[in-house]
C-alpha positions as a Markdown table, in Angstrom:
| # | Residue | x | y | z |
|---|---|---|---|---|
| 1 | Met | 157.7 | 15.1 | 68.4 |
| 2 | Lys | 156.9 | 13.2 | 71.6 |
| 3 | Val | 159.7 | 12.9 | 74.1 |
| 4 | Asn | 160.1 | 10.0 | 76.6 |
| 5 | Lys | 158.9 | 11.2 | 80.0 |
| 6 | Thr | 161.7 | 9.6 | 82.0 |
| 7 | Tyr | 164.3 | 11.0 | 79.6 |
| 8 | Arg | 162.7 | 14.5 | 79.9 |
| 9 | Ser | 162.6 | 14.2 | 83.6 |
| 10 | Leu | 166.3 | 13.3 | 83.9 |
| 11 | Leu | 167.2 | 16.3 | 81.7 |
| 12 | Asp | 165.1 | 18.7 | 83.8 |
| 13 | Lys | 166.4 | 17.4 | 87.1 |
| 14 | Ser | 170.0 | 17.7 | 85.7 |
| 15 | Ile | 169.6 | 21.3 | 84.7 |
| 16 | Asn | 167.9 | 22.2 | 88.0 |
| 17 | Ser | 170.6 | 20.5 | 90.0 |
| 18 | Met | 173.3 | 22.4 | 88.2 |
| 19 | Leu | 171.4 | 25.7 | 88.6 |
| 20 | Ser | 171.0 | 24.9 | 92.3 |
| 21 | Ala | 174.8 | 24.2 | 92.6 |
| 22 | Ile | 175.5 | 27.6 | 91.1 |
| 23 | Glu | 172.9 | 29.5 | 93.1 |
| 24 | Ile | 174.3 | 28.1 | 96.4 |
| 25 | Tyr | 177.9 | 28.8 | 95.4 |
| 26 | Asn | 177.0 | 32.4 | 94.6 |
| 27 | Lys | 175.4 | 33.1 | 98.0 |
| 28 | Pro | 177.2 | 35.9 | 99.8 |
| 29 | Asn | 177.7 | 34.0 | 103.1 |
| 30 | Phe | 177.8 | 30.2 | 102.7 |
| 31 | Thr | 180.7 | 28.5 | 104.4 |
| 32 | Tyr | 180.2 | 25.1 | 102.8 |
| 33 | Arg | 179.9 | 26.3 | 99.2 |
| 34 | Glu | 182.6 | 24.3 | 97.4 |
| 35 | Glu | 181.5 | 20.9 | 98.9 |
| 36 | Thr | 177.8 | 21.7 | 98.3 |
| 37 | Phe | 178.6 | 22.7 | 94.7 |
| 38 | Ala | 180.4 | 19.5 | 94.1 |
| 39 | Ile | 177.5 | 17.4 | 95.6 |
| 40 | Leu | 174.9 | 19.0 | 93.4 |
| 41 | Ala | 177.2 | 19.3 | 90.3 |
| 42 | Val | 178.0 | 15.6 | 90.4 |
| 43 | Asn | 174.3 | 14.8 | 90.7 |
| 44 | Ser | 173.7 | 16.9 | 87.7 |
| 45 | Trp | 176.3 | 15.1 | 85.7 |
| 46 | Glu | 175.0 | 11.7 | 86.7 |
| 47 | Leu | 171.5 | 12.6 | 85.6 |
| 48 | Ile | 172.5 | 14.1 | 82.2 |
| 49 | Leu | 174.7 | 11.1 | 81.4 |
| 50 | Lys | 171.9 | 8.7 | 82.4 |
| 51 | Ala | 169.5 | 10.6 | 80.2 |
| 52 | His | 171.8 | 10.3 | 77.2 |
| 53 | Leu | 172.4 | 6.6 | 77.9 |
| 54 | Leu | 168.7 | 6.0 | 78.1 |
| 55 | Lys | 168.2 | 7.6 | 74.8 |
| 56 | Met | 171.0 | 5.5 | 73.2 |
| 57 | Cys | 169.3 | 2.4 | 74.5 |
| 58 | Lys | 165.9 | 3.3 | 73.0 |
| 59 | Tyr | 164.5 | 4.2 | 76.5 |
| 60 | Lys | 164.9 | 0.7 | 78.0 |
| 61 | Met | 165.1 | 1.3 | 81.7 |
| 62 | Asn | 167.0 | -1.9 | 82.5 |
| 63 | Asn | 170.1 | -0.2 | 81.1 |
| 64 | Leu | 170.0 | 2.2 | 84.0 |
| 65 | Tyr | 169.5 | -0.4 | 86.7 |
| 66 | Ile | 172.0 | -2.5 | 88.6 |
| 67 | Leu | 171.1 | -6.0 | 87.6 |
| 68 | Glu | 171.6 | -9.2 | 89.6 |
| 69 | Pro | 170.9 | -12.9 | 88.7 |
| 70 | Thr | 167.5 | -14.3 | 89.6 |
| 71 | Ile | 167.4 | -17.3 | 91.9 |
| 72 | Lys | 166.1 | -20.7 | 90.6 |
| 73 | Gly | 163.9 | -22.9 | 92.7 |
| 74 | Asn | 166.9 | -25.0 | 93.7 |
| 75 | Gly | 168.7 | -22.0 | 95.0 |
| 76 | Gln | 171.2 | -21.6 | 92.2 |
| 77 | Lys | 171.7 | -18.4 | 90.2 |
| 78 | Ser | 170.0 | -18.1 | 86.8 |
| 79 | Ile | 171.5 | -16.5 | 83.7 |
| 80 | Arg | 168.4 | -14.3 | 83.8 |
| 81 | Thr | 168.7 | -11.0 | 85.6 |
| 82 | Lys | 166.5 | -8.6 | 87.5 |
| 83 | Pro | 166.9 | -5.1 | 89.0 |
| 84 | Lys | 168.6 | -5.1 | 92.4 |
| 85 | Leu | 166.3 | -3.4 | 94.9 |
| 86 | Asn | 167.1 | -0.9 | 97.6 |
| 87 | Arg | 165.7 | -0.8 | 101.1 |
| 88 | Ala | 162.5 | 0.8 | 99.8 |
| 89 | Asn | 162.2 | -2.0 | 97.3 |
| 90 | Asn | 162.9 | 0.4 | 94.4 |
| 91 | Pro | 165.4 | -0.5 | 91.6 |
| 92 | Met | 168.9 | 0.6 | 92.3 |
| 93 | Thr | 170.5 | 2.6 | 89.4 |
| 94 | Ile | 174.1 | 2.5 | 88.2 |
| 95 | Gly | 176.6 | 5.1 | 89.3 |
| 96 | Ile | 178.1 | 7.9 | 87.3 |
| 97 | Phe | 181.3 | 6.0 | 86.2 |
| 98 | Asp | 179.2 | 3.0 | 85.1 |
| 99 | Ala | 177.1 | 5.4 | 83.1 |
| 100 | Ile | 180.2 | 6.8 | 81.4 |
| 101 | Lys | 181.5 | 3.2 | 80.7 |
| 102 | Lys | 178.2 | 2.1 | 79.1 |
| 103 | Ile | 178.0 | 5.2 | 76.9 |
| 104 | Glu | 181.5 | 4.6 | 75.6 |
| 105 | Glu | 180.8 | 0.9 | 75.1 |
| 106 | Arg | 177.9 | 2.0 | 72.8 |
| 107 | Gly | 180.2 | 4.1 | 70.6 |
| 108 | Thr | 180.1 | 7.6 | 72.1 |
| 109 | Ala | 183.6 | 8.7 | 73.0 |
| 110 | Ile | 183.9 | 10.9 | 76.1 |
| 111 | Ser | 186.8 | 13.4 | 76.4 |
| 112 | Val | 189.6 | 12.4 | 78.9 |
| 113 | Asn | 189.5 | 16.0 | 80.2 |
| 114 | Leu | 185.7 | 15.7 | 80.9 |
| 115 | Lys | 186.2 | 12.4 | 82.7 |
| 116 | Asn | 189.0 | 13.9 | 84.8 |
| 117 | Ser | 186.9 | 16.9 | 85.6 |
| 118 | Ile | 184.0 | 14.8 | 86.8 |
| 119 | Glu | 186.3 | 12.5 | 88.8 |
| 120 | Ser | 187.8 | 15.6 | 90.5 |
| 121 | Leu | 184.3 | 16.7 | 91.5 |
| 122 | Val | 183.4 | 13.2 | 92.8 |
| 123 | Glu | 186.6 | 13.2 | 94.9 |
| 124 | Leu | 185.8 | 16.6 | 96.3 |
| 125 | Arg | 182.3 | 15.3 | 97.2 |
| 126 | Asp | 183.6 | 12.1 | 98.7 |
| 127 | Asn | 186.3 | 13.8 | 100.7 |
| 128 | Ala | 184.3 | 16.8 | 101.9 |
| 129 | Ile | 184.4 | 15.7 | 105.5 |
| 130 | His | 188.2 | 16.1 | 105.6 |
| 131 | Phe | 188.3 | 19.7 | 104.2 |
| 132 | His | 188.4 | 21.6 | 107.5 |
| 133 | Asn | 190.0 | 24.7 | 105.9 |
| 134 | Glu | 188.2 | 25.1 | 102.6 |
| 135 | Lys | 189.1 | 28.8 | 102.3 |
| 136 | Glu | 192.7 | 27.9 | 101.9 |
| 137 | Ile | 192.0 | 26.2 | 98.6 |
| 138 | Ser | 188.9 | 28.1 | 97.5 |
| 139 | Thr | 190.6 | 29.5 | 94.4 |
| 140 | Glu | 191.6 | 26.1 | 93.2 |
| 141 | Leu | 188.1 | 24.7 | 93.8 |
| 142 | Gln | 186.4 | 27.5 | 92.0 |
| 143 | Glu | 188.7 | 27.0 | 89.0 |
| 144 | Leu | 187.4 | 23.4 | 89.1 |
| 145 | Gly | 183.8 | 24.8 | 89.2 |
| 146 | Phe | 184.4 | 27.0 | 86.2 |
| 147 | Gly | 185.7 | 24.0 | 84.2 |
| 148 | Cys | 182.7 | 22.0 | 85.3 |
| 149 | Ile | 180.2 | 24.6 | 84.0 |
| 150 | Lys | 182.0 | 25.1 | 80.7 |
| 151 | Asn | 182.1 | 21.3 | 80.1 |
| 152 | Tyr | 178.4 | 21.0 | 81.0 |
| 153 | Met | 177.4 | 23.5 | 78.4 |
| 154 | Asn | 179.7 | 22.0 | 75.8 |
| 155 | Leu | 178.2 | 18.6 | 76.3 |
| 156 | Ile | 174.7 | 19.8 | 75.9 |
| 157 | Lys | 175.6 | 21.4 | 72.6 |
| 158 | Asn | 177.8 | 18.5 | 71.3 |
| 159 | Trp | 175.2 | 15.8 | 72.1 |
| 160 | Asn | 172.3 | 17.9 | 70.9 |
| 161 | Leu | 170.4 | 17.3 | 74.1 |
| 162 | Glu | 166.9 | 18.8 | 74.4 |
| 163 | Ile | 167.9 | 21.7 | 76.6 |
| 164 | Asp | 167.7 | 25.3 | 75.5 |
| 165 | Leu | 170.7 | 27.0 | 77.0 |
| 166 | Ser | 169.4 | 30.5 | 76.1 |
| 167 | Asn | 166.9 | 30.1 | 79.0 |
| 168 | Tyr | 169.6 | 29.9 | 81.7 |
| 169 | Asn | 172.5 | 31.9 | 83.0 |
| 170 | Phe | 175.5 | 29.8 | 84.0 |
| 171 | Tyr | 178.1 | 31.7 | 85.9 |
| 172 | Leu | 179.9 | 31.7 | 89.2 |
| 173 | Met | 180.4 | 34.9 | 91.2 |
| 174 | Pro | 184.0 | 36.1 | 90.9 |
| 175 | Leu | 186.1 | 34.9 | 93.8 |
| 176 | Ala | 187.1 | 38.4 | 94.8 |
| 177 | Tyr | 183.5 | 39.2 | 95.5 |
| 178 | Val | 182.8 | 35.9 | 97.3 |
| 179 | Asp | 185.5 | 36.4 | 99.9 |
| 180 | Ser | 188.0 | 39.3 | 99.9 |
| 181 | Lys | 189.6 | 38.3 | 103.1 |
| 182 | Ile | 193.1 | 36.8 | 103.1 |
| 183 | Glu | 193.5 | 33.7 | 105.2 |
| 184 | Ala | 197.1 | 34.1 | 106.3 |
| 185 | Ser | 197.0 | 31.7 | 109.3 |
| 186 | Ser | 195.3 | 28.7 | 107.6 |
| 187 | Ile | 197.2 | 25.4 | 107.6 |
| 188 | Thr | 196.6 | 23.0 | 104.8 |
| 189 | Thr | 195.7 | 19.6 | 106.1 |
| 190 | Glu | 197.2 | 16.4 | 104.7 |
| 191 | Glu | 193.9 | 15.4 | 103.2 |
| 192 | Val | 193.6 | 18.7 | 101.3 |
| 193 | Lys | 197.2 | 18.4 | 100.1 |
| 194 | Lys | 196.4 | 14.9 | 98.8 |
| 195 | Tyr | 193.3 | 16.2 | 97.0 |
| 196 | Ile | 195.1 | 19.1 | 95.4 |
| 197 | Asn | 197.8 | 16.8 | 94.1 |
| 198 | Phe | 195.1 | 14.5 | 92.8 |
| 199 | Val | 193.6 | 17.3 | 90.8 |
| 200 | Lys | 196.9 | 18.7 | 89.7 |
| 201 | Asn | 197.7 | 15.3 | 88.2 |
| 202 | Lys | 194.4 | 15.4 | 86.3 |
| 203 | Val | 195.2 | 18.9 | 85.0 |
| 204 | Asn | 198.8 | 17.9 | 84.0 |
| 205 | Asn | 197.5 | 14.9 | 82.0 |
| 206 | Ser | 194.8 | 17.0 | 80.2 |
| 207 | Leu | 194.6 | 16.8 | 76.4 |
| 208 | Asp | 194.1 | 19.8 | 74.1 |
| 209 | Asp | 190.3 | 19.8 | 73.3 |
| 210 | Glu | 187.2 | 21.8 | 74.1 |
| 211 | Tyr | 186.7 | 20.2 | 77.5 |
| 212 | Thr | 188.9 | 21.2 | 80.5 |
| 213 | Val | 189.5 | 20.0 | 84.1 |
| 214 | Ala | 189.9 | 23.5 | 85.5 |
| 215 | Ile | 189.9 | 27.1 | 84.3 |
| 216 | Ser | 192.5 | 29.5 | 85.7 |
| 217 | Ile | 191.1 | 32.6 | 87.6 |
| 218 | Asp | 193.0 | 35.9 | 87.5 |
| 219 | Ile | 191.1 | 38.9 | 89.0 |
| 220 | His | 192.5 | 42.4 | 89.1 |
| 221 | Phe | 190.9 | 45.6 | 90.5 |
| 222 | Lys | 191.8 | 48.8 | 88.6 |
| 223 | Lys | 190.9 | 52.4 | 89.1 |
| 224 | Ser | 190.1 | 52.7 | 85.4 |
| 225 | Asn | 186.7 | 51.8 | 84.1 |
| 226 | Ser | 185.3 | 50.2 | 81.0 |
| 227 | Phe | 184.7 | 53.6 | 79.3 |
| 228 | Glu | 188.5 | 54.0 | 79.1 |
| 229 | Ser | 189.1 | 50.7 | 77.4 |
| 230 | Ile | 190.2 | 50.2 | 73.8 |
| 231 | Ala | 188.3 | 47.8 | 71.5 |
| 232 | Met | 190.2 | 45.5 | 69.2 |
| 233 | Arg | 189.6 | 42.3 | 67.1 |
| 234 | Tyr | 191.8 | 39.5 | 66.0 |
| 235 | Ala | 189.4 | 38.4 | 63.3 |
| 236 | Glu | 186.2 | 39.7 | 61.7 |
| 237 | Asp | 184.3 | 36.7 | 63.0 |
| 238 | Gly | 186.0 | 36.6 | 66.4 |
| 239 | Ile | 184.7 | 37.6 | 69.8 |
| 240 | Gln | 185.3 | 41.2 | 70.6 |
| 241 | Ile | 187.5 | 41.9 | 73.6 |
| 242 | Lys | 188.5 | 45.1 | 75.3 |
| 243 | Leu | 192.0 | 46.0 | 76.6 |
| 244 | Ser | 192.8 | 48.9 | 78.9 |
| 245 | Glu | 196.0 | 50.8 | 78.6 |
| 246 | Glu | 197.4 | 48.8 | 81.5 |
| 247 | Asp | 196.3 | 45.6 | 79.8 |
| 248 | Ile | 198.1 | 46.6 | 76.6 |
| 249 | Lys | 201.3 | 47.4 | 78.5 |
| 250 | Asn | 201.2 | 43.9 | 80.1 |
| 251 | Arg | 200.5 | 42.1 | 76.8 |
| 252 | Phe | 202.9 | 44.2 | 74.7 |
| 253 | Pro | 205.7 | 45.3 | 77.1 |
| 254 | Met | 208.6 | 45.7 | 74.7 |
| 255 | Thr | 209.6 | 48.7 | 72.6 |
| 256 | Thr | 211.8 | 48.2 | 69.5 |
| 257 | Lys | 214.9 | 49.2 | 71.6 |
| 258 | Asn | 213.9 | 46.7 | 74.4 |
| 259 | Leu | 213.6 | 44.0 | 71.7 |
| 260 | Thr | 216.9 | 44.6 | 70.0 |
| 261 | Asp | 218.8 | 44.9 | 73.4 |
| 262 | Ser | 217.3 | 41.6 | 74.6 |
| 263 | Ala | 218.0 | 40.0 | 71.2 |
| 264 | Lys | 221.7 | 40.8 | 71.5 |
| 265 | Ser | 221.8 | 39.1 | 74.9 |
| 266 | Arg | 219.7 | 36.1 | 73.7 |
| 267 | Tyr | 221.4 | 35.2 | 70.4 |
| 268 | Asp | 225.0 | 34.8 | 69.4 |
| 269 | Asn | 224.5 | 35.7 | 65.7 |
| 270 | Phe | 222.0 | 38.6 | 66.0 |
| 271 | Lys | 222.2 | 41.3 | 63.4 |
| 272 | Gln | 219.7 | 44.1 | 62.5 |
| 273 | Gly | 220.0 | 43.2 | 58.8 |
| 274 | Val | 217.8 | 42.1 | 56.0 |
| 275 | Asp | 216.6 | 38.9 | 57.8 |
| 276 | Phe | 215.6 | 40.9 | 60.9 |
| 277 | Asn | 213.8 | 43.6 | 58.9 |
| 278 | Lys | 211.9 | 41.0 | 56.9 |
| 279 | Ala | 210.8 | 39.1 | 60.0 |
| 280 | Met | 209.8 | 42.3 | 61.8 |
| 281 | Lys | 207.7 | 43.3 | 58.8 |
| 282 | Leu | 205.7 | 40.1 | 59.1 |
| 283 | Ile | 205.5 | 40.3 | 62.9 |
| 284 | Lys | 204.0 | 43.8 | 62.7 |
| 285 | Thr | 201.0 | 42.4 | 60.8 |
| 286 | Asn | 200.3 | 39.9 | 63.5 |
| 287 | Lys | 198.0 | 41.6 | 66.1 |
| 288 | Lys | 198.9 | 38.9 | 68.7 |
| 289 | Leu | 202.6 | 39.8 | 68.6 |
| 290 | Cys | 202.6 | 43.6 | 67.9 |
| 291 | Tyr | 200.4 | 46.5 | 68.9 |
| 292 | Ile | 200.8 | 49.8 | 67.0 |
| 293 | Arg | 200.0 | 52.7 | 69.2 |
| 294 | Gln | 198.8 | 55.8 | 67.5 |
| 295 | Leu | 199.3 | 59.3 | 68.9 |
| 296 | Asp | 196.1 | 60.5 | 67.1 |
| 297 | Pro | 193.9 | 57.6 | 65.9 |
| 298 | Asp | 191.7 | 60.0 | 63.9 |
| 299 | Asn | 194.7 | 61.3 | 61.9 |
| 300 | Ile | 195.9 | 59.0 | 59.0 |
| 301 | Lys | 199.3 | 60.6 | 59.2 |
| 302 | Thr | 199.6 | 60.3 | 62.9 |
| 303 | Ile | 202.9 | 59.2 | 64.6 |
| 304 | Thr | 202.9 | 55.6 | 65.5 |
| 305 | Lys | 205.0 | 53.4 | 67.9 |
| 306 | Pro | 205.1 | 49.6 | 67.9 |
| 307 | Phe | 205.1 | 47.5 | 71.1 |
| 308 | Tyr | 205.8 | 43.8 | 71.1 |
| 309 | Ser | 204.6 | 40.7 | 73.0 |
| 310 | Thr | 207.2 | 38.4 | 74.6 |
| 311 | Asn | 205.8 | 35.7 | 72.3 |
| 312 | Ile | 207.8 | 37.3 | 69.6 |
| 313 | Trp | 210.8 | 35.2 | 70.7 |
| 314 | Lys | 209.1 | 32.1 | 69.3 |
| 315 | Glu | 209.4 | 33.7 | 65.8 |
| 316 | Leu | 212.9 | 35.1 | 66.2 |
| 317 | Asp | 214.2 | 31.8 | 67.6 |
| 318 | Lys | 213.5 | 30.3 | 64.2 |
| 319 | Ile | 216.0 | 32.8 | 62.6 |
| 320 | Tyr | 218.8 | 33.2 | 65.2 |
| 321 | Asn | 220.9 | 30.8 | 67.4 |
| 322 | Lys | 220.2 | 31.1 | 71.1 |
| 323 | Lys | 223.3 | 31.5 | 73.3 |
| 324 | Ala | 224.3 | 28.4 | 75.4 |
| 325 | Lys | 223.4 | 28.8 | 79.0 |
| 326 | Ala | 226.2 | 28.9 | 81.5 |
| 327 | Ile | 226.5 | 25.8 | 83.7 |
């Protein structure tokens, strides 16, 4: 099937712009990485949105141009329009937010989270000159970058755009490898504070869908290695994950004694009776709430000991009455 050349060019430029953004961000010594990433990422988003808009409009280029009225012979404005020209006498194209607006006007809904993510990147690009101490907020900005890449890949899949994602590797280098120094003396400027508050507001107003404004980063270095990890699954068709012994302790910190002692302090009607035993029987079958540690995994009759997640309280709160907090 023949693909429109302009449409194909917009897609290719978009993917190359995003790859360039990632490549520059991942350079080992690049002091302007966040701002440069934002500039190239915003450009990538604008191109891919324009490509989709062009396809929706059956490849009529006027839909991408800024239009202005033609002037009649008497000097008055006509109802007819023409593309507005730039200093090089080339047609000026619409901006990223106008592209979003036109796409939505033509019936394609765009996630609020995605729009907030793009707006946060645009603000970073537009305010880059004020960010004198970018290392102070590098973690927050990289979380924004992770969200951007995830959203970009989701959009390509959801809109069935003619881009084969298997040909590319989209990842940002972990922050701990990018810069392991601790900037203790840095002072956050008012401009940076305003920007962080702007993004926080976007995150707080996020909806629950597959798009996200920012993705939290939590990196830990451990002496153990991957060969010591324990494989587990939550579902047969789920994604396999590995948990080290330390991870398991963090996810399932409570023994049965810890649980019952805490329950006595938490509830005013707690009893280890029939209701409790019935609830615990169900909880032990939920791998997100309970981990059964085996002394000898290869022995069917091995001694076992259950450990519980703190999320167990959501289940027990349904059965028992929480004590009133002291004022």
